[in-house]
C-alpha positions in Angstrom: -3.7 -20.3 -17.1 -4.2 -18.9 -13.6 -6.4 -16.1 -13.0 -7.3 -13.7 -10.2 -10.4 -11.7 -9.3 -10.1 -9.1 -6.6 -13.4 -8.0 -5.1 -14.6 -5.7 -2.4 -14.7 -7.1 1.5 -18.4 -8.1 1.0 -17.6 -10.0 -2.1 -18.7 -7.7 -4.8 -17.2 -6.1 -8.1 -15.0 -3.2 -7.3 -13.1 -2.3 -10.6 -16.2 -1.6 -12.6 -19.6 -3.6 -12.6 -22.3 -4.5 -9.7 -21.7 -8.2 -9.7 -22.2 -10.4 -6.0 -19.8 -13.2 -6.3 -20.5 -16.6 -4.8 -17.5 -17.1 -2.3 -15.8 -20.5 -1.7 -16.5 -21.8 1.5 -13.6 -23.4 3.6 -14.7 -27.1 4.2 -13.2 -29.1 7.7 -10.3 -30.7 5.7 -8.9 -26.9 5.1 -9.4 -26.9 1.8 -12.0 -24.5 -0.3 -15.1 -25.4 -2.2 -15.3 -23.5 -5.0 -18.0 -20.4 -5.6 -21.0 -21.2 -8.2 -20.3 -20.3 -11.4 -21.2 -17.1 -12.1 -24.1 -17.1 -15.0 -23.4 -17.0 -18.8 -23.3 -13.7 -20.3 -23.0 -13.6 -23.9 -21.6 -11.4 -26.7 -18.3 -10.5 -24.3 -17.0 -6.8 -24.7 -13.8 -5.8 -22.3 -14.2 -2.9 -19.9 -18.1 -3.7 -20.8 -19.8 -6.8 -21.0 -18.2 -10.3 -19.2 -15.9 -11.2 -16.0 -13.0 -9.8 -15.7 -10.0 -11.1 -14.3 -6.3 -10.7 -14.4 -3.3 -12.5 -14.2 -0.3 -12.7 -11.5 2.0 -10.2 -13.4 -1.1 -7.7 -13.0 -1.9 -7.3 -9.3 -1.4 -4.1 -8.7 -3.5 -2.9 -11.3 -6.6 -4.8 -9.4 -5.9 -5.2 -6.3 -8.6 -4.8 -3.7 -9.8 -5.7 -0.1 -9.9 -9.7 -1.1 -8.0 -11.6 -3.8 -9.3 -14.7 -4.8 -7.8 -17.5 -7.6 -10.0 -18.1 -10.5 -11.2 -20.2 -12.8 -12.9 -19.0 -16.4 -14.6 -21.0 -19.0 -16.5 -20.4 -22.0 -15.5 -17.5 -24.9 -12.4 -15.4 -23.4 -10.7 -12.2 -24.6 -7.3 -11.1 -23.4 -7.3 -7.5 -23.4 -3.8 -5.6 -22.4 -3.9 -6.0 -18.7 -7.3 -7.9 -18.4 -9.3 -11.5 -19.3 -12.7 -11.0 -19.8 -14.8 -14.4 -19.7 -18.1 -15.2 -20.4 -18.3 -17.6 -17.1 -16.3 -17.7 -13.9 -15.7 -18.9 -10.4 -13.6 -18.2 -7.4 -11.5 -21.4 -6.3 -10.2 -20.0 -3.1 -9.2 -16.9 -1.5 -5.7 -15.8 -1.2 -5.6 -15.2 3.0 -2.8 -13.1 3.0 -4.7 -10.5 1.3 -5.7 -7.9 4.3 -5.4 -4.6 5.4 -1.8 -5.5 7.5 0.0 -6.9 4.1 -1.0 -4.2 1.9 -0.3 -1.6 3.9 3.5 -3.6 5.3 4.2 -4.0 1.5 3.7 -0.3 0.7 5.8 0.7 3.1 8.4 -1.8 1.9 8.4 0.1 -1.2 8.4 3.2 0.0 11.5 2.3 1.7 13.3 0.9 -0.6 13.5 4.3 -2.7 13.6 6.4 0.2 17.6 6.9 -0.2 17.2 8.8 -3.2 15.0 11.4 -1.7 17.7 11.1 1.4 20.6 11.6 -0.8 18.9 14.8 -1.7 17.2 16.3 1.1 19.6 14.7 4.0 18.3 16.9 7.1 14.1 16.2 6.2 13.4 12.9 7.7 9.8 13.3 7.2 9.0 10.4 4.7 11.3 8.3 6.6 8.9 9.0 9.3 5.8 8.4 7.2 6.9 5.2 6.9 7.7 4.3 10.2 4.5 5.6 11.5 2.7 3.6 8.5 4.3 0.6 9.9 3.2 0.8 13.6 -0.2 1.8 12.2 -0.2 -1.6 10.6 0.3 -3.5 13.9 -2.1 -0.9 15.6 0.7 0.6 17.7 -0.5 4.4 15.8 -3.6 6.3 15.6 -5.0 7.3 12.6 -4.7 10.8 13.4 -0.9 9.9 14.2 -1.0 8.6 10.6 -2.7 11.0 8.9 0.0 14.1 10.3 2.3 11.2 9.1 0.9 11.0 5.5 0.4 15.2 4.9 4.2 15.7 6.5 5.1 13.5 3.9 3.3 14.8 1.0 4.6 18.2 1.9 8.3 16.8 1.5 6.8 15.4 -2.0 6.1 19.2 -3.2 9.2 20.4 -1.8 11.2 18.0 -3.7 9.7 18.0 -6.7 10.5 21.6 -7.8 14.0 20.1 -7.6 14.5 16.7 -8.3 12.0 14.4 -9.9 13.0 11.2 -8.7 13.4 12.6 -5.0 9.7 13.7 -5.5 8.6 10.1 -6.4 10.4 8.5 -3.4 8.9 10.8 -1.0 5.5 10.3 -2.6 5.9 6.8 -1.9 6.2 7.5 1.7 3.2 9.6 1.7 1.2 6.6 -0.5 2.6 4.3 2.4 1.0 6.5 5.1 -2.4 6.9 3.5 -5.5 6.0 5.3 -9.1 6.1 5.5 -10.5 4.4 8.2 -14.0 3.6 6.8 -12.8 1.5 4.1 -9.3 0.5 5.6 -8.7 -2.9 3.6 -9.4 -1.3 0.4 -7.2 2.2 1.2 -4.7 -0.3 2.3 -4.6 -1.6 -0.9 -4.4 1.1 -3.3 -1.5 2.7 -0.9 0.3 -0.3 -2.0 -0.2 -0.2 -5.3 0.2 3.8 -5.5 3.5 3.6 -3.5 4.6 0.3 -5.6 4.3 2.8 -9.0 5.5 6.0 -7.4 8.7 4.0 -5.8 9.3 2.0 -9.7 8.8 5.9 -11.2 11.6 6.9 -8.7 14.0 3.9 -9.4 13.3 4.4 -13.4 14.2 8.3 -13.1 17.1 7.7 -11.4 18.4 5.4 -14.1 17.4 7.2 -16.4 19.3 10.6 -15.2 22.1 8.0 -14.5 22.2 7.2 -18.1 22.0 10.9 -19.0 25.0 11.8 -17.2 26.8 8.8 -18.3 26.0 9.5 -22.2 26.6 13.1 -22.2 28.9 13.7 -24.7 26.9 13.1 -27.4 22.7 14.3 -27.6 21.8 11.1 -29.7 23.2 8.4 -27.8 22.8 10.3 -24.3 18.4 10.0 -25.6 19.0 6.6 -26.2 20.5 5.6 -23.7 18.2 7.2 -20.8 15.0 5.9 -22.7 16.6 2.4 -22.6 17.5 3.0 -18.8 14.2 4.5 -18.4 12.4 1.1 -19.7 14.6 -1.1 -18.4 14.4 0.1 -14.9 10.6 0.6 -15.2 10.3 -3.0 -15.8 12.6 -4.0 -13.6 11.2 -2.2 -10.5 7.7 -3.1 -11.7 8.7 -6.7 -11.3 10.2 -6.3 -8.5 7.7 -5.1 -6.4 5.3 -7.5 -8.1 7.4 -10.2 -6.3 7.5 -8.4 -3.5 3.6 -8.4 -3.0 3.0 -11.8 -3.6 5.9 -12.8 -1.4 3.6 -10.8 1.1 0.1 -12.4 0.0 1.2 -16.0 0.1 3.4 -15.8 3.1 0.7 -14.1 5.3 -1.8 -16.4 7.3 
C-alpha cells in the first residue's frame, strides 16, 4: 500500500499535530534518500495519537502546501479516510505539489461545471472572469488585488444564483473558490482552494444529475425519489473520482 503525507511548507504537521518531520534529501543521482523514521508512538488512536497518513483516493481531504510519499511500520489502524501508524517516514516529495499546480487544478474543476451556471445565467460572466483571473494569477500575470476582486464578484454571483438554483450556485462557488488567495499562506491556501473548488464542482455535477433524474422519473413519487438518490450517489462518486484523477495528473506532471 502506498501512503501519502501532507505537510506545511516548512515540513510540519498541518492537519492536526505539531510534529516536525525529517524530510527526504535529493541525491546526486536524482533519487531521494528517505527521511528518518519518526519516533515510535505506542497505543495509537485515530485522530488522537499516532502518525496519520492517507491513500491516493483521499487527497482532497488532506492536501496542503507540500506532499510526500510515505512509508509506515509497526501497528496500523485504517480509519475511514486515513491510516494511523506507530511510526512513519517520508520517502520522496511529490514535486508537482506547488501553488501554481493547485490553483490551476482549482480552475479546471471550476470550468468543468461552469456551463451549469451559464445555462441558468447566460448574461452573468463573473464566475468565468474569476476563473480567468485565477489562471493569470497562477502564472504571475494578475495581482493579488485583481484576484481578490474577482473572487468577491464570483461569490456575489454565488449568492444571486443560490436562491434560484442550487447547482448553479455551487458552480459559481467553485469559481470563487478557485480565485481564493492569501498572500501570506499562498501554497496552503491554493491547496484549500483546489479542494474546495473540487467539492463544489462535484456537488454541482451531482445535483444536476439528480435533478435530471427527478424530472425523468416524475411520473411516480417513489420511483422519482429512488432515481434521484441513485443519480446523486453515482454522480457524486464519479465527479469525485474524476477530479481526484485530474489532481494527480497535475501533481505528477508538474516539474
